N, C-alpha and C positions, 0 to 999 in steps of 0.2 A: 588450442582447441576451443577453450571457453570464449576467447576473443572472436574467433571466426563465427561460432554459434551465435554470440551476442549480435554481431554485425548482420548476420543472415536474418535473425528474428526481428531486429529493428527495421531492416529494409521491408520485410513482409508486413510489419505493423504500419509503417509509414505509407505503404501503398493503399491502405484502406481509405476510401474517400471520407472526408469529414462528416458528411451526413450519415454514412454507414457507421462510423465510429460513435456518433452521438446516439444513433438508434440502438446499437449494440450496448453501449454504456447504460442506456435507460433500461434495457432488458436485464442487464446484469444487476442493476440496482433493484429492479422489481423482484428478482430471485433472492437477493440478499435480504431485502426488507421483510420477506416472509419467514425468514429463519429465526429461530429462538435466540441464536447468538446476537443477532441485531436487535430484536425486540427487547431482550433482557438487559442490553448494555445501557449504561448512563454516562460513562466517560469514555468517549471513543477517540482514538488517535487515528488519523489518516493523512495521506499525502495530498498535496495540491497537485493536480495533474499538469503535466507540461508535454509539449510536442504531441505525439500520437498515443499517449497513455489512455487508459480507460478514464473517462471523465468522472470527477468526484464532486462536481459542483452541486448536482441534484441531491447527493447524499448529505453534503454539508448543510444545504438549505433545509432538508428534511429534519436533520438532527437538531438544528437551531430552532425550527418551528416547534418541535416536540419538547423544547426546553431541556435538551440533553446537552452535556458539555462536550465541546469539540476541541481536540488538541492536534497540533501539527508539529512536524519536526523542523528544527533549525539546525542546519549542519555546521560543524566547526571543522573546516578543512585541516587546520594545524594539528588537531588531535584525532581526527576521523571519528569524532563522537557526535551525538545528537542531543540538543536541548529540546525538551518537550514543552511547548508553549500553548497556552489556551488561546483559541481563536474566538473573538466575540463578534467581529464584523468583517465580512470578506472585502468590503469596499475600502474601509478605513485602515485596517490592520496590516495590509500586505503590500509588498513592493518586490521587484525583481531582486533576487539574491544570488547565492552561490549556484553555479551551474545553470543560470538562467531560469531558476525555479522561483515561484512566488514564495516569499518567506515573510515573517513578521518584521515590520519596521521596528527600530530600536525602542520607541515608546510603547509599542504593543507587545513586547516580549514579556510574557507572564509565565515564568518557568514553574513546573510542578514536578513532584516526585512521580516517576513512571509507575509506582506501585498503586496509584489510584486508578489506573486505566483498567477497563474491563472488556475492551475489544480493541484489537490493533488491525488496521487495514493496511496491507503492505503492497508497495509497488514492485515491479520487476519486468524483465524482458521476456523470460520464458519460465515455465513451470512443469515439473513432472508430477505424476500422480502420488508420489511419496511426499510431495510438498517441497521438494528442493527447488531452488530458483536460480536462474541466471539473472543476476542483478546488473547494475551499471558499472561494477568493478571497484567501487569505493569501500565496500565492506561495512558500510554504516549500520545496516540492519543486522548483519551477522554479529556485530559487536553488541547491538542494542537488545535484540530479542532474548538472548540467554539471561539477561538481567531481570526479566519479568517474572512475576509469580507464575508457577507452572500451570495453573488453571485458567489463565487469561487466553481466550481464543484469538488465534491469528488467522486472518483470511487474506488471500491475494485476490485482486481483481484482474481478470485476464480475458481477452478475446480467445475464442477457441483456437485460432491460428497461433497462439502463444504456447499451446500445450505441446510438450515434447515427450518422447518415450523415456529419456533419462537425462537428467541434468548432471553435468560433471560436478563432482563435489570433493571437498577436502575436509579435514577435521574441524575447521572453523565455520563451515556452512551450517546454517540453522534452518530446518524446514518449517513451513507454515502448516497449520492444521486443516485448513479449508481453502478451496479455490472456487470463486464464483465466476462462471462464464455466462455468456448470453443464453446458454441452453440449460445449465444445471448448477447446483451447489455440489461440489465434490468434497467428500470427507477423505482426507489424505490417509494413505495406508500407514498404520502405526509402525514406528521404527523399533527395531530390535537392536540393543546395544551390543 
């Protein structure tokens, strides 16, 4: 079921024309930028977008201009873990890596302890209002997010078409706290254990 849903959501997202994706990405950033979770953050981890994902380039440039620290994930397929590396220069630090995603080149890997992060921006294929996500199937973020300090805000960037009524979940799935779309910032419903 999760694979079918992932495929359906990816197809829907891929059908958005490039100019519409960029417009909506800009609107998502405008909404995110007004939030306290963004304004108060100094050490922000986010993904480098690929394919039809919400673009993060504008966010990265804004953070660097504001002299905030930017961190990106480097995936380690053998262990399904992520190394968090500081990004200083989008032009010089990145090359195509695992899964066709831009990742730091070897000499630009600057690993840090994830405990310094004070905002995590998470990718995904689909999201429900409880913050559960349909990811890409590798489980990288589901392994990484529980290791963070509990007060670190997690926000997913999503086009409205990526919102679903309920994401299939298992005991390893870890929800995000907020979802920023082109229309609003959603505070996800609190989970009861």
